[in-house]
C-alpha positions as CSV (number, residue, x, y, z in Angstrom):
1,M,0.0,0.0,0.0
2,G,2.8,2.4,0.8
3,L,0.8,4.3,3.4
4,R,2.7,6.0,6.2
5,F,1.3,7.1,9.6
6,D,2.5,10.7,10.3
7,G,0.6,11.1,13.6
8,D,-2.7,12.2,12.2
9,L,-4.9,9.2,13.0
10,D,-8.0,10.6,11.2
11,A,-6.2,11.2,8.0
12,Y,-4.5,7.8,8.1
13,V,-7.8,6.0,8.7
14,K,-9.4,8.0,5.8
15,E,-6.5,7.1,3.5
16,L,-6.7,3.4,4.6
17,D,-10.5,3.4,4.0
18,G,-9.9,4.8,0.5
19,S,-7.4,2.0,-0.3
20,G,-10.0,-0.7,0.1
21,A,-9.1,-1.7,3.7
22,I,-11.9,-2.2,6.1
23,V,-11.1,0.2,8.9
24,G,-13.0,2.5,11.3
25,T,-16.0,2.0,13.6
26,P,-17.9,-1.2,13.8
27,E,-20.7,0.6,11.9
28,R,-18.3,1.5,9.1
29,A,-16.9,-2.0,9.0
30,A,-20.5,-3.5,8.8
31,E,-21.3,-1.0,6.0
32,R,-18.3,-2.0,3.9
33,L,-18.8,-5.7,4.4
34,S,-22.5,-5.3,3.6
35,A,-21.6,-3.7,0.3
36,F,-19.7,-6.9,-0.6
37,A,-22.6,-9.1,0.5
38,D,-25.0,-6.9,-1.6
39,V,-23.1,-7.8,-4.8
40,G,-23.0,-11.5,-4.0
41,V,-19.7,-12.0,-2.2
42,E,-20.2,-14.9,0.2
43,R,-16.8,-15.1,1.9
44,V,-14.1,-12.6,2.9
45,M,-10.7,-13.0,4.5
46,L,-10.1,-10.6,7.3
47,Q,-6.7,-10.0,8.9
48,H,-6.0,-8.4,12.3
49,L,-2.3,-8.3,13.2
50,L,-2.7,-7.4,16.8
51,H,-3.0,-11.0,17.9
52,E,-3.4,-10.2,21.6
53,D,-6.2,-7.8,21.0
54,T,-9.0,-10.2,21.7
55,E,-11.4,-7.3,22.5
56,M,-11.4,-6.4,18.8
57,L,-12.6,-9.9,18.0
58,E,-15.4,-9.6,20.6
59,I,-16.5,-6.2,19.2
60,F,-16.4,-7.7,15.7
61,A,-18.5,-10.6,16.7
62,R,-21.0,-8.6,18.7
63,E,-21.3,-5.4,16.6
64,V,-20.3,-6.1,13.1
65,I,-21.3,-9.7,12.1
66,P,-25.0,-9.3,13.1
67,K,-25.3,-6.3,10.8
68,V,-23.9,-7.9,7.7
69,G,-26.0,-9.6,5.0
């Protein structure tokens, strides 16, 4: 991707979002994943590199998955 974080988190997230990555709030993630479901995508591969961040997995399961497709 070639993206660099310069300390402005909002700008970085906006740039990541524009690159096709699914980033942001649970609502935004659900919106992006729903767009894939709407055009017939049945499976996606997600990657989260903070392996010890189990809270993110809990949030994803509780707040994103129920809103998608």
